[in-house]
N, C-alpha and C positions, 0 to 999 in steps of 0.2 A: 223195506227197512224204517224204523221208526228213528226221529231225531233223538240223540242223546239231550237229556235236559241236565243240566249243570247247575250248581250253585257254588256261591263265593261268599267266605267271610271276609273280615275287613283285611285280615293280613295278605288274604290273595288278591283282595280289590287294590292293594298295595302294589302290587305286581304288573298292572296294568294301567292304574290312574299315576301318574307321577306327583300329584298334589299331596301335601301333607298339611297338619293343624294348621291354619284354621281353614284351609281352603279345599280338603278331603272332605266332600259332602255326601257322600253315601255310605250309609254303614252296613250293608248287606245286600248281595243279588239272592234273591229267593227262586228264581228259575230263569234259565239262559239256554236257549236253543242257539248255538254258534250260526251267524249269518242269517239268523231269521228274528228273534226277538228277545228281550231280556225284561225283567220284573225286579224292581228292589226297593227299599226304602231309606228314608233319612228320619231320623227320630229327633225332632227339634226341641232342644231345650233353652232354657232361659239363659243358661252359661253361655251361649253364643255370641262371639266376641261383637257381631254386629248389632245385637239388640241395644249396645250400650248406647248408640247414637241414631237408632231405625227403630221405633223412636221410643224414648225411655217411659214415656207415659202410656204409650200404647204400641206394644213390641210388634213389629210385623217383619217377617223374612222377607228381603229385597227379592223382589222379582228376577233380578238378572241371577241372583243365586240358585233360585228354584231351577232357572234354565240351566246353569252350570250342573247343578246335582242331576238335571235329567241328561244332559250330554254324558257326563260321566258314568252314569247308570249305561247310556248306549255303548259306551267304551267296552263293554262286557261283551257285547255280540260279536267284535271283532277280534276279542283276544287271542283266540285259537289260530287264525289265520296270520296275525301280526305279531307274534312275540318277539320281544324285543325292540319295537317300534313306538315311536309316540305318536298319539291320537291327539290331535288338535281340535278346537272348536274354531270352525271356519265361518260358520253363518247362523243367521235366525230368520226366518221367515213365519209369518201367520201368526205370531204370539199373542196369547189372549191370556189375561189373569181374570179367573173368574171367582175366586174366593180367597180370603185373607188366610195367610198361615202363620201361626203363632205359636208360642211355647207350648209344649205339652204335645202338639200334632205329632202324628206320624205321617210324613209325606209319602206315599206310595207311587211310583212309578210304573209305567206301562211303555216300553220304548221299542218299536219296530223298524227293521232295516227297510226302505222303501226303494232305494236304488242304489247299486254299487258300479263304480266306474273307477277302479284303482287309479290313483291313491285317494279318490274322492268318494265320499259315503253320504247318503241321504238318509235320515231318519226321522219318524214321527215318533212324539211323545205327548203323553198325558200323565200329569201328577195329581193324584187325589188325597183327600183328608175325609175320613168318616163317608167314602163313596161318594163324595162330591168332587167333581172336577174343579181343581184348584188353579191349574195352571196347562196351558196345550201350547206345541209349537211345531214346527218342520225346521230342522236343525242340518246344517251340513258340517261333517266332521272330515278332516284331512289326516292323513297317515305319512309320517315321515320315517 
């Protein structure tokens, strides 16, 4: 039996990510196999609120928001099993920022489940721009 590949648009993402503008940071889930992995992206535009102060003369997406976006993408992995539950960001390990993310970039995520011991879930995520790793981290999510 093959795993069903799912896709989610922004309205469906809003079913499992409680955040709204300006903290909803994933535009689309392009591929997801529940309890295994998810791929998605964030189109980074100059209109993002954080660019007014980070940094006006050289706008860079804050690393903490890159991690938050990756965690939101990871929530898709859990959607089928935890409908109606809230997925919270509980920890970050081994975070590395390798390339700047700037307006006009498409920040693409690949997040995979590494360990599940309900309600705690471990994921590993990579964020890429133009096929270059921009951010990578191990993250802990907690389902409530």
